[in-house]
N, C-alpha and C positions, 0 to 999 in steps of 0.2 A: 237310536242313531241318527244324526244325523249333521249335515256335511254342506262348502261355499265349495258346490262346483265349478275351475275352475280360479278359485279366489283363493288369498295367500295362507287362507288356516277349514285345517280342518275338524271339527268337532266333536267328538263322540263319546255316548254318555251312555255306562253299560249298567249295564242290567241294575246294580248299588248303588249306584248314586255316584259313580267315580264318572269325572263329567274329564276326559282325556285331551287337548286343544294341541293339534300339531304347527307347527307355520312352519311352509315349506312355499317359497314366493315363487309363482312359476315359472321356467326358466331361468333359471337365477345361479350360478353359484352357492349366492348364499342371499340370505334373509334379511331387510333392511327394511328402515321405518322409509317413505312418502306417503307424499298426503293421498294417494288411494287407498294401498296399504294400516295407512292411520283410521281410517275410516272404515274400517273394516275390520278393524279390531276393537274400535270402539261401537259397531254393530251389535257385533259376538258378546259386549262384554255387556250391552243391556241387553241384549238377547238372556245369557244367563242371572243375571239382578232378579229377574223376569221370575225365574223358573225354581218349584218348587220339590225337583226329584235330586239335585245338584246333592252331594254334601262337599264333597270337595271338586278341587282345579286340578290335573295334573298340565303344566305348561313343560310340553321337546317340539325340541326342533324332526325338522324332515332333513335335511343337508349333515352331510359326511362331515366330521368335522365343526362342525360354525353353528354358533345354537344359535346367535341374535347379531352379525358386525355392526348395529350402532344404525344411524342416521344418515339417510344418502346425501354424502356432501356437497353432490350437484344442486338441488335444494337453495343449501345454504351459503355457495356463494352465487348464486343465480340472487339469491332476496334483496327486493328491492330495495329496502330502506329498514328502519329501523321499526317502524310500528308494522314491517309481516312480519320481522322477523317471530318482535314481540307478541302479536298473533299465533304465532305457527307453537312458538312457546308454551305458550296460555293454552293451547289445546290441545297440546301434545301431557299437558301437565294433566289438566282437564281427564286426558282418558287412561293414564294412570293414575289418577286420584280413584275414578272407576274401579279404576286390577283391587286395587289398595279395600277397596269400599265390600268388593262383594260377600255377602251373606255367608259365606260358609268360608274353610279356609281353604290356600292354594299352592301349592307345591311347585317348583320348579326343581326340571332335572338337566341341566347340563351338562351339554357335552359339545365340543371348539370349542373358538372363539366366544365371548360374553363381554361386546366392549358400545364404553359407549352408552347408547339408549338402550340395548340391551342390556348390561349394570342396570338403567336404572329401572329396567321392565323389572327383574327380579326382588334388587329393596324393595318392587311395590308388591312385594308376593310373602309371606307370613314363613316360609322355609324355602330352603336355596338345601336340593341336595348335586354333587358332582362326581362327576365321573375323574377317578387319578392318570390320564390320562395325559402325557404332556401339550399336548393341543389345543387342554383347556385353559383357555387361560379367559383371567377375568377381569376385569381394572377399565377407568373412565381414560383415553389418549385425548379428550377435546383440548384442553392447556397447547399440547403440541398442533391444531387447529388454527391458534388464533383466540381460542371461546370457553366456553366454560362449561360444563355439563348441568343441563339446564332443563332437565324435567325433574328434576330432583332427585339429578345428583350429589350437589352440594348442600343441600339441606338431607335430605335421609341416612346418605355414609357415615355420619359421623354422629349420628342417633343408631346406628346397628352399630358399628366394630370401635367406637368411640372417636372422639376426637383427634387425637396425637395420630392414631392408626389415618383418616380418614384423610385428613392435611398434608399426610407425607404419600398420601394415595391422586393423588386433589392433583395437589401445586407442581405435581413432577409429570402428570400425563401419566406412571401409574398402568401398566400391563401385570399381572402377576400371575402365577402356577395356583391350579387350586389346591396347592397345600399349603400354601403360604396362606391363599382366600379365608384355605379352614381352620386354621395360627390364628388370623389375624379375628371369622369371628362371625366373616363373610358367608361361611361358609356352612352349614350344619352337617353337612354329613362326606366324605370321600366316599365314593365308591367303587368298585375297578368297575371298569370301560363295559365289558362282556356282557353284565348285569342291570345296568344301572338302570333299565327302564323298569323290567322290572321290580327291582332294589328298590325305587320310586312309586311305583304302581300298590306296595306293598307301605308304604313308608305314607301314604297318602290316607291309603283306606281307613289304616291307624288312629286316621286323625280326628275319621269322620263323629260330627254331634260336640268336635268343641269349640266351643264361645268363643265372640267376635272380642273383641273390646270392646266399652257403652260407646255406642252412639253418641255418649252426652260427653266424651271427649275426642272427638277423633283429630289422632293426630299425622292418622298415615304411615304410622310407624309397620314393624310387623304384632304377628301377636303373639308377641315374648320378645322379653329384652333381654340380655347376656345381662351377668351382673355386671356391674362398673369396675373394669378394671383401678387396680392400683393408681396408675401414673393418674387416671380422668380424676380419679373420686382427690386429689389434689386442687381441682384443680377449677377452684371454686374461688372469684374473689380474685384476688393477687396474684393466686394462682394460674388463672386463665388468663390474667393480662403478660405474662409472660412467657407464656404460648407463643401468646401470637407475636409478639415482637418478636422472639427468638424467629420466627418463623415470616418475620415481613423482611428484615435482620440478611435472614437466609437468600430471598429470593428475591432481592439486590443486592446484594458479593452475585450470584449467579444471573444473574440477567443484567445488569446496572440499569436496570430502568427499562430498560429500551423492551420489556414483553409487557404488555399492559395485561392480559389476559389475569396471569399469577397472584399479578395484586387486585381484582378485582374480582377472583376467585376465591381470594384471602378474605378479604372483605367481606363477600353475601357469606361466608363460612360464621366469619363475627360475628356479624351483626344476626345473622337467623335463629345460629346456635341457638337456641333452650325456649325463644319462639313462638308460636303459635306457627302449626304448618304454611297455614296461609295468607300471612305472613313473610317470612322467611322465603316461598316460595314465590312471592315481588319479588323478594329481593335478587331473585336469581334473572328472571324476567328484563329487571331495567339493569346487570350486569349483561350484559351479554349483548341490547341491547346497545352501550355500550360502546361493544366488540366489534358487532358485526358493522362489515366495511371500512376498515381502519386500516392504516397498511401494511400494520407488520399482518391482521387477518388475510386479508390476501395475497399474500406473498407470501404465508405458510400453509397455505388453501390450493394455491402454486404445485405447490414445492407438490404436496401430497399427489394433489394430477401428474406429477409426472413420474413420481419412485410407483402408485398405476399403471404408467405408460410401461416401465419397465418389468413388470411383471408377464406385458403380451406381447413382449418385444421376444427375437430370437437373437438379434445383434446382426444381422445379414439378411439380407433380401427370401423372399417367402418364396417358399418350396425345396428349403434348405434343412434337411430337417442335424439334431444336435445326435452325436452321436453316446454309446451307455460307458459308461465310466465304474467299472466294478472292483476295483482295487489302485492306489495312488501311489506316489514314486520319488522321496523328495531329498534333494541333491543338495550339501549344507545346512550342517545344526545347527547355524546360529543364531543370529533376535530372530532373524526371520524366518530362517531354515524349518527352527522347530518352535515356532510362532504356526506356519503355517500347516504342517504335519500335529501337533496340537487340534487345531480347527477342522482338516480332514476327519480325522478320530472322532472328534466329536458330535460332528453330521455320521457319525457309521461309518465311515470309510478303511479298510487295514492300508493302514498307510507303512512304506519300507523306507524307511531316513537310509543317508551314506554322507558319510564324512573319511578324511582322511585321516584323522587318530580322535582317535579311542573315547578321549577329556572331552571336546565341542558335540561327543553323541550319548554320552552322560551329563552337555549341561542341555542339550534337547531334549531325554528325558523327563530331567529338573525339571523345565519350565514348563512345558507341558503339566507338569505335574501340580506343580505351584498355582495355577490358573483355576486346576480342578479344586486343587487340597478348597484356595477362594472357596470356591462356589458349595463344600463342603461347609464348610464353616459358618457362613452367613446361610443354610440350611436349601439352599440350590441343589443340593446334592447327594446321595447318600456316600457313606464309602462301598455299600456296590457296586453301584452302580460308579465307582470312580476306573477302581480296579475291574470291569468290563471297558471301559473307557482304553486305560493301560495298557491291556491288551488283545487292542488291536494296535499299537505301535512297534516296528522293531525295526531292527538298524545295525549299521555293519561297514567293514574297511573296505569291501569286495559289490560285484556289483551283482552277488548273489539276491534274487529276489524281482527283479529289476526287467527281466526276459517274462511277467505277468502280472505287470502296472500300466493299466491302460494313457492317466498318464503320468508322465514326471514332471512335478518343479524343479526350475534349477533354480539355488537358491546364494550361486557359489561369492567368491573372489568379487565387486566390481570392476576386472578386466579384460579389457572384449578375446587378448589371447587364454585369461582362464578358464571363460566361460566358452568357444569354441574347441578347446581343448578338451572340454569334459563332453563338449553334442557329439564328441567322434566318437568319443570314447562307452557313450550311453549307445550309439545308433547299432556298437560293437553287439548288442546282448538287446535291445529292445523286438520285439512285434515289427512289423513290417510295418503296422498301424497304427501303430502309438504316438502319445503328442506328447514333444519335447513344449515346455512352457518354463518361460524364460522368464523372473519377476525382476530383469535388469527396472531400475531405477531411474536409465538414461541411455544407454547404450543402443543401438536402432539394432528391431531384430532382425532386420535386412543385412543388416553386416553381420549377425553371429550366427544368422542360416546360411555366409559364402560356406561355413568348413561343414554344412552337410551336401550327406547325398541325397535325402530324401527334402530336401524343403519347404515344403510342400505343409507338414506337416508341427512345422516347426510356427513357433506366437508368444506372446510378449501375455500374461500375465499378473500385474504390476498392483501384489496387492502393498497398506499400506501401513508402519508400526504404532504403534501394536496390533498386530493381525488378527488376535480377536474384539480388537476396540472400533477398528476402524475400519466404514464402514464400504466405500471403495473400492471396488477393481478396475482401473483400467486392460483392455481387454484392446493390444495394438498384436494389432495383422501386417504383415511385412511383404515387398514384393510380390514373395511366387505362396503366402499362407493360406490352403484349403479353406474357402468358406466356409466348409463342414465344419474344419478344427475351432474357425474364429465362432462358430456356430455350437460347437463342443464345451468352449472353454465361457462362452460369458451363458450358456443355461448350467452350468461347474458353479461358478458362481453364487446365480441367483440359489443351487442348493446350497451354498454351502455359508446362505443367509448374506449378500454380500450384495451392497447394487453395482452392476457393474457396467461398466462406459465404453462403447469403445471407439479404438485413439485411431489415430496412423501414423506409419511411423516414422518418428522426422525424432533428434536429438532431444531429449530431457522428454520428448510424448506432451500430456500435455500440461497435468497438473505441475509437479515440478517448472515447466520451461515457465507457468505465469508463476509460478513463490518467486522466479529467484532473484526476479528487482524489487519486493518483496527482502527478503532476506540482505542480499548485498546492500539497500539503499542505507536498512538496519543499521547496518554497519559503518555507514559512510558516516550518519545521522554522528551515533559513538565519537568518533575516532575527528568528527566537529565541534565538540564539544556540550552536544549533550550526554547528557548522564541515560546510562541503557535502561534505570530504571521509569525513567519519563520515557524511554520511547511505548516500554513495554507495555504504560502503568495506559498509556493513550488511547496506545491498540486496542487496551482490553477491553477501554469505555466504548474506543469502536463499534465492540461488539466480535473481537475477535478471540478466541478460543486463547492464547496465549500469543505474545510478542512477539519480532522478529528474533531478538534475542533471547528470550527464554523458547522463543524454536527450534531456531542454533544449538541450547544446547542437549534438549529434548530428542534433534535430531541424530544430532553428533558432528562435530568441526566438519570433523575427519573427513564424514561424510560427505558435507557441503562442500567441504573441498574438491574433492572431486568429481561432486556434479558439477560447481562450477569450472574446470577444466574443460569439460565436454563441452558443453552451452560457451562457453569464448572460443570454444574455438570455431563452433557452428555459429558463433552470431559477436565477432569480437567485438563490433563499433557500441551495440546495447549488453553485452554486456560483457565487458572489461573485467577481467580477474585483477580480482583486491589482496595485492600482499598479504592482509590483517586474516586471513587465513591460515596460512602458512605458517604466518610466525607467531601464532595460536596453538596449529601445533605441533613447529619445534617442541615448542615450550610443554609440549604435553596437554599443553589443555583440548581436550579430546570430548569432553563436557560429563551432561546426567551419569554416564556410562562409569568416567572415571572418578566420578564428585573432585570433577577440578576440573574450570572453562569461564564463561563471562560471573555466574553465579557459584558461592559459594554452598556448598549442603550437605546438609545430616543424616544423617543416611539416604533416604528418598523425598526430603523435604529439602524445598529449595529456602533459602537462610537468607542469600539477601549478594549483593552486588562486590564482584571477587576486587577488592584496592590493587589485588596489584594485574587483575588482569592488565589494568589502562599500562602496567609499565609494562606488563608483554607486549602491547603493541604501539610499543612508545609513542603516548600519552604521557603529558608527566602526571597528571591528577584527573580526577572524576570531572566532567567537567559541571557548568553550569548554565549552559547555555539554553535558555528554555523558546518551546514549539507552540503555536499557535494548534491550537483539537483543526485547522481546518488546512493552513500547514504542511503540515502531520500525516493527513488525507489525503493529501496534493505528491508526496513525496512518498507514501510511500502504495498507497491503493492505488493512482491513478500509473504507475508504470505496468498494473500491475493489468489493469483495464487495456489499456496500448497493448499488448504482445496478445493480450486475447483478441488483438481485431488484428491481429498477424495468423493469432493462428487458424482463426476463422479468412483469413483470407485466404489460408490455402490447405481449407478442407481440411483441418489438422483434428477433428471435429462435429456432427454431420450437423450440428444445429449450437443456439444461444441457449437453447433450452440445456440439451448434453451438458452446456459447457459450462453453463450454472450448478447443474445439481454434481460434477465433477469438483467442481469448487467450495459447492460446501457440502461433501461427503469426505472428501479429501483433505484440504486443509481444516475446515467448521468455519469454508465466511460464514458471516453470520446472516442465517434462516433468517430472520426479518427485517432482511433489505432483494428479495430477495436472489441473491447472486448476485454476481462481480461484471455481471449486460446485466441486469435490470435495477443496480443499486447506479451502474453510468446511466444507465435511461430520467433517474432520481434526480438528476445530476444536470442530466440534458450536455450532451457532446457534446457543443462548441462550450461549454465553462471546460469541460473535462481538458479540447485538446486547446482550446488557451492555457488553460493550468500548466499544461506538459510542454507548450510552447514559449513560452517565461521562463519553463526551468532546463528547454531548453541552452537554451540562449547566459543564463544565465554558469549550469553547472556543464554543460557538455551535449553530443549528440546524444545519449543513452535516451535520453525525453523524447526526444524528434516524435512528434506525432503519428505515425501509423497510417499509409495511406487511404487505409479503407476508413479509421478512423476521422483522418480529417476532412474524405472526403462526405460521408455521416454528418458533423455538422456540420461543414457549407450547405449542405441539400436540407439539413433541419430533417434529416432519418434519425429515427432509434436502433437499437440493436433487436426489440422488440412489437409490431407494428406495422402500419401501413407506410409506406412510403409517400 
C-alpha cells in the first residue's frame, strides 16, 4: 500500500494486485483538474507504469455524489492566449494518454457527476461501471462554455459509442444519466449505488491477465470495442458525409452561426474520425486554440461563474437562514399552477392543489402526467417512478390539507382583488409560520400583502412559462417581507433546480418590465408595415429564441394585454397602451393556446402568419416594408437596455450581473452576447443613447434615454468595469 499524504490521489495496492486509486481533492467539495492536480496524476501514472505487481487499476472518487467535475474553469478563463491553452491541452492529452496506455486493465467506478474532463478520463480507460443513482450524470458540457472537449473527448467518444451518438452528446453539450449512458455504450455495467465499490472490485479482478491491445497500433481506444451499430455501419463514404452535413445544418438552424464552438467541434470530429489518434488529438488542440478568448467564450464562461455564485448565495444578508419546507401547497391548477405542482412533486415534495373547479384540478393532474409521460416515452423515467411521483400530488376544492403546508404558492387569476381574497382565506387555515408565495407576473407584492394580517410571510415567487423548462425564478420581497421568508423561497427555488434572482417589489418586477418594450415595439413595427415574419426572423438572427410576435403568441395575447395595463399605469409615457392587444383579444386571438393568434397553428406547430390577423388589427394587408438588422436592433433591443438602466437606478436588482442573469434565463437573451448590459457595453453606451435620442425625436418620448444611461454615455462609463 502507498499513499500521497495531503495530495489529491491515494493509491492502495491490495495483496492480489488490484490497485485502487482514489481521487479526493483535499478541502474541496468536488474533484476537479487544475495544474497541480494534473501534475500529481501524471506522477501517479508514471509510477504505476513501472510496477510489476499491479494486475488492474480501479479508479474511484472520495467525494459523495461527485466523481470528477472536470477541469478548473478558472484556469481556462485566465489562459493568457491560444499558445498557453494549446500547451495546457496537449499536456492533458499526454497525461490521459498515459492512463490509456497503462500495461494492465483499467476500470472506472462512477458515482455522481462525471463531466468534462471527468468524462474524458473514463474514455481513456478500458471499462466503465456506474451507479444507478440519479446523481450519476455523465457528459461533455464544454460547448456550453464556448469551447470543446479537447482532452480526447471529440476523438475518443465517437470511437467508443459510435459517431451518431457521440455527435448528439458533443454538439449539444449534453449530460446524461447512467441508464442512458449504458444504452449508448458509454457505460459497461449499471450497478446499485450501495454495492458499486464491491462490484467494481470484483469486476476489475475478473480482468486480471487480460492483455492490452498490441502496441504496434495503439489508438488510445478502450480494451475492447462493442460491435458497430447498424446506423454506424451505414456511415461509410457518402453516408458519413450526409450525417455531417445534416449535423451542420442542425447546428446552424439552432445557433444561426452565433456560437463557433459547435461548428469547431463538428469539424474536429469530422476530420479526426477514422484517422490516427495523434492526428485527431492535434485537431482538438487547433480547434480549442481558435475558441479560447473569443467574445462568445468569454460571455459563456462569465455566465458559468454567475451561476456558480448563485449556488453559494442565500438571497439575503449573511446570518439569515432558510426555513425547512416539507410540504407545498399550490392555489390554482391552471397552466402555471399545474406546472408548479408538477415541478415540486417531481423534486420529491408532497403537493396539495386547490382550485374552484373540478375540471381545473383534472387539467392540473393531466398536465403533470403529460410531462412525466414524455420522460417515460424517452426512457428518462420508468412507469413505476411516474406512479410514485403522481402519488405525491393531491387536490380538492376545499382548504383541506393546507394547514400542513410550509409554503403555499399562489397562481390564481392575475387580478389584485382575487389574489387578496385568496390570501385572506389562506391565512384562516395556514400555520402561523407558513409562507404565502405569489406567482404574480406584474402585480406588486406589497399591494397583495395589504390584505394580510401577517404581511411579513408574503413574498413573490415568479416562475416563467413553461415551468418545467424555464430556468429563472424571480424572488420578490415586499416592503414587509421578512428576510428569512425571502431566504426560504430563494433556497426552495434552487432545490427545484431553478436559478433564482432577488428582485425589489415594483410593477412588472424585472424581466417583464424590461421585456415590455420589446413586445410593444414589435407590434408597432408590424402596424407600420413590417411583416411579422421579418420582425421575428430578424430577432432570431440576433440570437433571441423567438421574435416578439412569436413570443406574444406563446405567452398569450390576453396575458400580455393585462401586463401592459399594469405597466402603463405605472409609466404611461414610456409604456403607452397600444390598442392592438385589445383588438386581438376582442376578436378571440389569444395565441398558441387557442390555435389562433398572430400566426396560424396546426396542432402544436406554428405554420405561418395568419393574414386575418392583419385585418383584425386594422391593417389592410401584410406589409412589405424592409428594415435593416441594425435598425431592428435599435428599435427592439435598445429600449430594453434603456429600461434596464431605469431598473438599476431604482435598485430593482442588485447589479448588472444579476440583471443579465435574469434576462438570459428569463427570456433567453442570447448567452453568447453576455446579457443585456454586457451587450450594451459592447455596442457602446454613447451609441445606444444616441440611437434612442434619434428614435425619441422620430417616434415619441418613450425612447428618451434614461438619466442613468445618458450620464454613462456622457462619462464613457460602461455597466461593467471601472468608471
